[in-house]
Structure formats: C-alpha cells, structure tokens
C-alpha positions in Angstrom: -11.3 -16.3 61.1 -9.6 -13.3 60.2 -7.4 -14.6 58.2 -10.2 -16.3 55.8 -11.6 -13.1 55.9 -8.6 -11.4 54.9 -8.1 -14.0 52.0 -11.3 -13.5 50.8 -11.0 -10.0 50.7 -7.3 -9.9 48.4 -9.5 -12.3 46.8 -12.2 -10.4 45.8 -10.0 -7.5 45.5 -7.6 -10.0 42.6 -10.8 -10.8 40.6 -12.2 -7.0 40.5 -8.6 -6.1 39.2 -8.8 -9.1 36.9 -12.2 -7.8 35.9 -11.8 -4.4 35.6 -8.3 -5.3 32.9 -10.4 -7.4 30.5 -13.2 -4.7 30.4 -12.0 -1.2 30.9 -8.7 -1.2 29.3 -6.9 -1.1 26.3 -4.7 -3.4 25.1 -1.5 -1.9 24.4 -0.1 -1.7 20.8 2.1 0.4 19.4 1.9 1.3 15.9 4.5 1.4 13.1 5.8 5.1 11.3 3.4 6.8 9.8 3.7 6.5 5.8 1.5 8.4 2.9 -0.7 6.1 1.6 -0.3 7.0 -2.2 -1.6 5.6 -5.5 -0.1 6.0 -8.9 3.3 7.4 -9.5 5.1 8.8 -6.8 7.5 10.8 -9.1 4.0 12.3 -10.9 4.2 15.7 -11.4 0.5 16.4 -10.7 -0.7 15.7 -7.0 -4.1 15.2 -6.0 -4.5 14.8 -2.1 -8.0 13.7 -1.3 -9.5 14.1 2.1 -12.1 11.9 2.9 -14.4 9.1 5.3 -15.1 5.8 4.7 -18.6 6.0 6.1 -19.1 9.3 3.3 -21.8 8.2 0.8 -19.9 11.0 -1.7 -16.8 9.6 -0.8 -17.7 6.3 -2.2 -19.5 7.5 -5.5 -16.1 9.5 -6.2 -14.0 6.4 -6.4 -14.4 5.2 -10.1 -13.6 9.1 -11.4 -10.4 8.4 -9.5 -9.6 5.3 -10.9 -10.5 6.1 -14.1 -7.8 9.3 -13.3 -5.2 7.0 -12.1 -5.4 4.8 -15.6 -5.7 7.6 -17.7 -2.9 9.1 -16.4 -0.6 6.9 -14.9 2.8 8.8 -15.2 1.1 12.5 -14.6 -0.8 11.5 -11.4 -0.1 10.9 -7.9 -3.2 10.3 -5.7 -2.5 10.8 -1.2 -5.2 9.8 0.7 -5.6 11.6 4.1 -8.5 11.1 6.5 -11.2 13.1 7.5 -13.5 11.4 9.4 -16.8 13.6 10.0 -18.1 13.7 13.6 -21.2 12.9 12.4 -20.5 9.7 10.9 -20.4 7.7 14.5 -18.1 4.4 12.8 -16.0 6.7 10.2 -12.8 7.5 13.2 -13.1 3.4 14.1 -12.9 2.6 10.0 -10.1 5.2 9.8 -8.4 3.6 12.7 -9.2 -0.2 11.0 -7.4 1.3 7.7 -4.5 2.2 9.5 -4.3 -1.0 11.4 -4.3 -2.7 8.2 -1.6 -0.3 6.6 0.8 -1.3 9.1 0.2 -4.8 7.6 0.9 -3.5 4.1 -2.9 -3.5 2.9 -4.1 -0.3 3.4 -5.3 0.2 -0.4 -7.1 -3.3 -0.3 -8.7 -2.6 3.2 -10.0 0.7 2.1 -11.9 -0.5 -1.0 -13.0 -3.3 1.0 -14.5 -0.8 3.3 -16.2 1.6 0.7 -17.1 -1.7 -0.7 -18.8 -2.2 2.5 -20.2 1.1 3.3 -23.2 -0.3 5.4 -21.4 -2.2 7.5 -18.6 -0.6 9.9 -19.5 -1.5 13.1 -16.2 -3.0 15.3 -17.1 -6.2 14.2 -17.8 -5.9 10.9 -14.1 -4.1 10.8 -12.3 -7.2 12.6 -13.9 -9.9 9.9 -12.8 -7.6 6.5 -9.2 -7.9 8.2 -9.7 -11.9 8.4 -10.9 -11.9 4.5 -7.9 -9.6 3.3 -5.6 -12.5 5.2 -3.9 -10.0 7.4 -2.6 -11.6 11.2 -6.1 -10.7 13.2 -4.1 -11.2 16.5 -2.3 -8.1 15.4 -5.1 -6.5 13.7 -7.2 -6.4 16.8 -5.2 -5.5 19.1 -4.3 -2.6 17.2 -8.0 -1.5 16.6 -9.1 -2.3 20.1 -6.2 -0.3 21.5 -7.4 2.5 19.4 -3.4 3.6 19.0 -4.5 4.9 15.4 -6.8 7.5 16.7 -4.2 10.0 17.7 -2.7 10.2 14.2 -5.9 10.1 12.4 -6.4 13.4 14.6 -3.4 14.8 13.8 -4.7 14.4 9.9 -7.7 16.2 10.2 -6.0 18.8 11.7 -3.4 18.7 8.9 -6.7 19.4 6.8 -8.7 21.5 9.2 -5.6 24.2 9.0 -5.6 24.2 5.0 -9.6 24.6 4.7 -11.4 21.2 4.2 -14.4 21.6 5.9 -15.8 18.2 4.2 -15.3 15.4 2.6 -14.5 14.1 0.1 -12.4 17.5 -0.8 -9.3 17.6 -3.0 -5.7 19.5 -3.4 -4.8 19.2 -6.8 -1.2 20.7 -7.2 -3.0 22.4 -4.2 -5.7 24.4 -6.3 -8.8 23.0 -3.7 -11.5 21.1 -5.2 -14.7 19.9 -3.2 -17.6 17.2 -3.7 -18.2 14.7 -5.9 -17.2 15.5 -9.1 -17.5 13.9 -12.3 -14.6 12.4 -14.3 -14.5 15.6 -16.6 -14.0 17.7 -13.5 -10.9 15.9 -12.6 -9.6 15.6 -16.2 -10.2 19.4 -17.1 -7.8 20.5 -13.6 -5.1 17.7 -14.6 -5.4 19.2 -18.0 -4.7 22.5 -16.8 -1.9 21.7 -14.3 -0.1 20.3 -16.9 -0.5 22.9 -19.5 0.6 25.1 -16.8 4.0 22.8 -16.3 4.4 22.7 -20.3 4.6 26.2 -20.1 6.8 26.7 -17.8 9.6 24.0 -18.6 9.9 26.3 -22.2 10.0 29.1 -20.4 
C-alpha cells in the first residue's frame, strides 16, 4: 500500500513538473549576432539614425518621407533603424523583439514594413502570423519570440538612445544632429542638403 502511495506521489510530482515546464518556463533560444538594420547606401556620407516604436502612429506616418528620401538620395543617405519602444505602448516591446527574430532569418525590413502596415494588430498571435505570411521558419521564429531572448538586446539599444538624449519617438540623428517628431519630407531634405553642403565645403578646403 505504501509503495502504491509513493508511486502516486511520484507520478503527481512528475505531472506538476511537466505542467510547470510547459506553461511557466520560456523555451531556450540562442539569438544570432546583433547587427545594425540599414537601408540605403552603406557607404553614404549622410547617416540618419531612426529611433522608433512599432506601435507609435507618428513613427508609421513618417515612413513615406523616409522612403522618399532614400529614393531621392540613393548615394548620399544611409538609414539605420534602432528600437525605442515606449513603456506606454503595451505591444511595442514584443513587436520589437519579433522584428529581431525576423532579422535572425534575414527579414528585418520586410517584417518592419509588415508591422507598420498592421499597427493595430501587434499581439503575439498576430506577430507569429506575420512571420508565417513572410515565409519565415515559424518554428524558429516562435521559439525566439516566446523565449524573450531578444528583450535584453532591445533594452541595450534603448539605453543607448536615452544616453544620446532620445526621449520619444520618432527621433532622428542626422549625422548626430537631432531631429524629433513626424517631420515632412521637406524638413529631412533641408537637413540632408545642409549636411551635403558642409561636406562639400570641407572637401574644398
């Protein structure tokens, strides 16, 4: 009788352990190396660093201006995307993590565009659905997202942005000159033209 009781207890403990592992622990995932997310000419003299939040409506609204800038200045402008999910946006951090999981499969910019196109649906199930739509390896993507492995990576980027004086989104550093908010194309163009003029003057000296 005692042996049966001990067996039941052991079985019960095993069942509890299985339930705990299934629902209360994150799957292990080893992220790849951290790389900058760049659009445009990698050797361009004008570097625009964009601190952004996938749930921020102003960040979405400024995308056409940035795309136009890259089109109009194909040789002169390089855009670098950096995360700055705001604490007030409940889905922003997980969306940022998801974009890094997509980056591990070489699809950061495709996923970036997908998130801004579907900004109203950034819950975890939707984030996984977008990965499937883009043809990513969903087993790897889901393990990455569920593990939370990318959170520390995002936090490091946010800390770096805060040290540079970033407090909100979108914020841009154009050759280290700060520009904040959803600015029209004309403002970006003026800033880029000013930087190009400075460079040309320096070359003449």
